[in-house]
N, C-alpha and C positions, 0 to 999 in steps of 0.2 A: 077254361083257362089259361092266356097264353104266358109261360112262363116267367116272363118279367113281371107284370098285374100281380100274378101271385106273392112272388118275391116283396114285393111295396108291400103289398097288406101284413106281408108278415113283421116284415122291419116295423110297421106303422103298428102291429100289436105286439111287439120286445118296445119298440119307444114308448109306448100305453101304462106296460107295465113298469119299464126303469123310472120312467117320472113321475108314475106314484109314488114309491119308493124313497127318489127324491124331494121331491116338492109335500108329501105329505104333513112334512113337520111343521109348514110354514103356518098354518093355521093357529096352533100350542105353544111354539117358541116362544112367547112372550108369563102364557100360563105359564107352563112346566119351570120357567126359571122362577117365576115369584111361589109356585106355590111347592115345588121340588129339591130348588134349588138354591135357595135361602139368598132370594133377590129380592128386596121387600120396596124400594124405591119405585114408582112409575116411571121415572128419567133417568134412574140405572137400567133400571128391565127394556127401558128403549134401547137404552145406546149398547147394553149389553146383546140383545135382539138383532141389533140390526149389525153388527161387528159378525157375529154367530152365520146371519145369515148371507153374507160377505162373505167371508174369509174363504168358505166354499168353491164360489165360482171364481173367485184369484186365484187359486190353487187351479181349478181345472183351465181355465185359460191356460197355465204353461202347462199343461202337462198331456192337452189336446193335442200340441201338433207330434209331442211325442207319438202316441198312440196311432197317429194318424200316420206314422213311419214305419211303426211294427204293423200296420193295417197293410203296407205297403209291402213289405219284408216277408212278412211270414202266411196274412192274405186275413179278408174281414176277420174267418172266425171264429178265428186263433184269439186277433186283439180281441174282439166282444163280451168272446169268450172269459180272458183275463179279469175285464173291465167287472164283469158279471158278478164275478168269483169273490174280487178283493171287495164289489160294493158289497155283497152278502155279507160280511165276515165283519165288514166297517161298521152297518146297522144293527147289526149283532150288537157288536160293543157298546151302543151306545146308551141299550138297557139301565146299565151298569152305574153311569158315572154321577156322579158324585158332586162336584163343582160347575161353577161355570165353563172353572181353563178347560179341567177334566173334556169337557160337551165341546167347547173352544176345539183345542187339536183336533178330536175325533175329528171336530167341521172341516177338518187341516187333510187329515188323512184320507176322506171322503172327496174332497177336491183333488185329490193326485189321482183318482179315478177316471174323472172328468176323458169323455173321448165320442162317449157313444152315440151322441146327433153330428157331429161332422162324421163320421167311417159310417155312419147308417144312413146323409145325406147324401155322401158325396155315393154312394151306394147305390141310392136311388136314381142321381142321375144320371150314374154312367149308364144301368141298365134299359133308360126308358126312350124310347123315340123321342124322336126332337121336337114331334110336335105334339106327344104329351105331355110333355114336358110340367105347363101349366097345373095339371090336372093332376103331377104326382107327386108337386110339391103342395099343391094342394089340400091332401092325403096325409102326406107326412106331418106338415104344417097342422091339422089337427089331428093326428096322435100325437103331437107334442103339448097340445092345448088339453088335449084329453086327458092326458097324465095331468094339469095342473088343474081342474076340473075337479077329477077322481079323489086324487092326492089328498089335496086340504079336508075337502068331505067325508071320506074314510080317514083319517087323521082326527080331526075333532070327534065325530062319534063313536070313534072306537075310545080316545082317553077321555072325553064326558063320560063312558059305561065303563072301560076300567082302567081308568087310570090314565096317568099318563107316562108310563113306560112301553105300556105293551101295543101301542100302533108305531114301536122298535121292532118286535119279534113280528108284526105282520108282517112288513115291509120288508126284513130281513130273507121270509118265508119269498115271500113273490117275488124276487130279487132272483133268487134260485129258481126258481118257476121259470124266467125268462131262459138263466142261464139252460136247463135242457132244451127246452124251443130253440136255443141258436144253435146249440152241440149237434138238435136235429135237422132241423129246415134248412139252415143256412150251409151257404158251399162255403168250400175253403176261401176261394177268389173268385167272384162274381162279376169285378168291372175291369177294364181292361186291363191287359197285360202290366204289367211293370215295365218300367223300359231299362232294360240291365245295364246302362251305364246312371245312375241317379246324378241329375247336377245336385252341384255345392250348394248347401244350407240358404247362405246369401243370396246367390241368384237364382232357386225358389223362390228367396222371399217378395225380388224385385220383378214379379209376375206381378202383381199386385200394387205393389207400392208408385209403379211407373202408371197404373192402369185408375185415371182420376173417378171412371166410374163405378167400378170395384171399389176404391174409396169410398166415395160417397154413402154403396150402400152399406159399409162398413161402421159408415160414420151415424146410419138413421139408424141401426141394426143397434149398436150400441147407445143411442139416445134414448132409442124405444124402453130397451132391456134398462135402463137407469131410473126411466120413469118407472114401466110397472113399477121392477121388485123394491122403489123405493116406498111403495105404499105397503110393501107390510109387513115391515118389521110394527108400525104401528096402527094395521088395522083393526086389529083385537082391540085392543089398547084403546082406540079410540072408538067402537062398538062396544064395549065396556059403558066408557064414563057416558054413551049419548043411553044408552038403559036403566043405570044406577049400577053405582060401584056392588052390589048383590048380587045380579040378577045374576042368570041360573042359563047352561050350557050355551057361553057363546065361543067356545070355541067351535063348537058345532054350527051357530049360527054361520060365522065365521069361513067356514067349508062352505055351506047352501050357498052364497053369495060370492064365494069363489069358483064354486059351480055354475050356477045360474050364468057368469062371464063368460067362463071356460063353454059353454055351450052354443052360449050364443057365436064365439068365436070363431066352436070347425065347423057354424053354418055357414060363417061368411067367409072361412076358408075354400071350404066347397064349392062355394059359387062362383070363387077367383074365376073360373075358366070361361061362364058366360059373361063375364062383365068383360076380361080381357078379349074375348070375339067381337066389340064394342065399342069401346074408351080404351085410350093408348095407357099404358102403363104408368108413366111420369103421372100424368093425370091421377088416373084413382090413387095413385100409392100418394099423393100430395095432400086431395083430398080430404083420404083418410085418417091422413096425418093430421089435417088442422084439428079436422072434429074432436080427434080423440082428445084434443089437448085443450077442447071447449068444454069436452066432459067431464075431464078435472075436475076443472072452478065448478061446474054443474056440484058436483058428487059432494063438496062442501058446502055446498048456498041447502045439500037438500034438507030437513028437518027432522027425520025420521031414518031410523034402519031399514023399512022398506024402502021406500023410495031412495038414499044412499043404494039398497044394493037391487034396484032400476037403471040407475044412470049406472053400475059397474056392470050392467047387461048390458047396457047399448054403445060404454066401450069395448068393452069386449066385440064389437060388431063389427068397430071401424078396426081396431088392432087383427083382426081377422083379415084382414085385404092388405096387410101391412109386408107382414112374414114372407108368407109364398111370394109375392112380388116382388121382393129385392134379388133373395132367393134364385129366383128364377133369370132374374137380369143378372148377376153373378154369373152363372152358369152361359148365359149366350156371352157372356165377357169376354169367356177362355175357351180352349180347345178343352178335349173331353181329357187327354192326357195331363192337362194341369189343375182338374177340376179333384179332386183329393188331398193335392197338396192346398192349392188354394182354400178351399174350403172348410180344409182344417185350422190354416194361419187367420182367413174370417172369423170365426167359429170362436178361434183364440181371443181377439181383440173383442170382438162384438159381446163376449162374457164378460168383458171388462168391466160391460155397463152393469152386470148384475152385481157387481164389487162395489163398485161406486155408488150405486143405489140406497141398499142396505144399509150402507155404514154414512151414507151422508144425510138421508134421511133419519137415523136412529141419531144424529149428532143437531140436526136442527130442530128435531121435535123436540128433545131434552133443554135447547137452549131459545128455542123461537117458538114454541107451541107445535100442534098439531095442523094447526091452517098450513103455515109457511110450506108446509113439504105440499100439499094439495099444488100450491101457488109453483113451487120449481116446477116438479114437476110437468104442470102445464106448460112452463116457457119452455121447456126441453123440445116437447110435439110441434109449438109453434116456431120456434129452429133449426129442425127439421121437416119443416113444411116450407118454408122459407127458401130451404138450403133444394129440395128437390124444386120447388117451382128455378129455382135460380139454371137448371143446368138439365135443363126437361128436351131439349133438344140435344144433349150431348147423348143422354139417356138412352133417346128414336135411333140415336145415330148408328150405336151400337149392336144396337134389337139388331138391326139393320143388316151388320155384319155379321154377328153369329145365327140368324137366319139359313144366312148366304155362304155358311161354311158345311 
């Protein structure tokens, strides 16, 4: 196997393990709050769940550029190893929390370890031949979604069988395993050599601030993250209400639904290269974003947990086309020397959608009910589709320039 392709698969495998570690608690955070940390009011549980879910990506957004700079300075291997070591310690510490505030503080610290996705993505972009970039972005996106698939399922099953504290121990061990793989297989610096004289921070920031295509893709990713993560804090409580207050194994059911949606998203991401051979990227991403908004409305209209799960799966298919194409467009909009920093900054801004989504949905659910969360999420995707349609010609022009570099 070619060296670059083998490295893409290794990075993807580590991303899966890291994703499981980070996302695995999503399926039982509200239940952990109500059963272990003394939060008994459903509205208060939704609010705390949204805050705790949102605070981690908030700090990730600020930490990502810092870790990206460390990767440029000391190499990807050193930066990724530091991230995984700290992540293991913090996840392990979650086992001993006794109050929602303690849990919140540890989730803040966990956000400070953010940066793996940006560093891994920039590394994949830089080592992959230009003509294979859609394939590599599809594989990397599939690995990200795989963590989202297996994490909640594993977390929910472990929590239901062994209690809500056991998943933290398992995920800490998994993060350590990812650290071992990183130390053994990731080279010190696999991307293009960093320039001896780096540009000032503000000048690097202007690389994408003044690029309309990159700005649009970042806004799209922000809105998609806002819409997707916004459902997370209320999904266990919403399903519990659908099944009845005394329903058993809710965390496992939530994990299964997220797993199914993630599996469909992985399949869609891996099909992206075939679609881009026959259809323009702006058209694909605009249609997929529009259909995602429609799917969220249909999710709310579903009368049973089974039909809700089916609609979540269909939503996973449409979302599976969005992120790989958005990342491919960003990679084409800048030079290879600029990708590491631009991807780091882009990840920070888009991650803020993960912050706003859970916090906003928790507050909306508490004041206006669960239904309003589904409708506001749909509106986010409709806005995204409209923006892409308006700028489709500009995106095509930028892709043409990227191919000619």
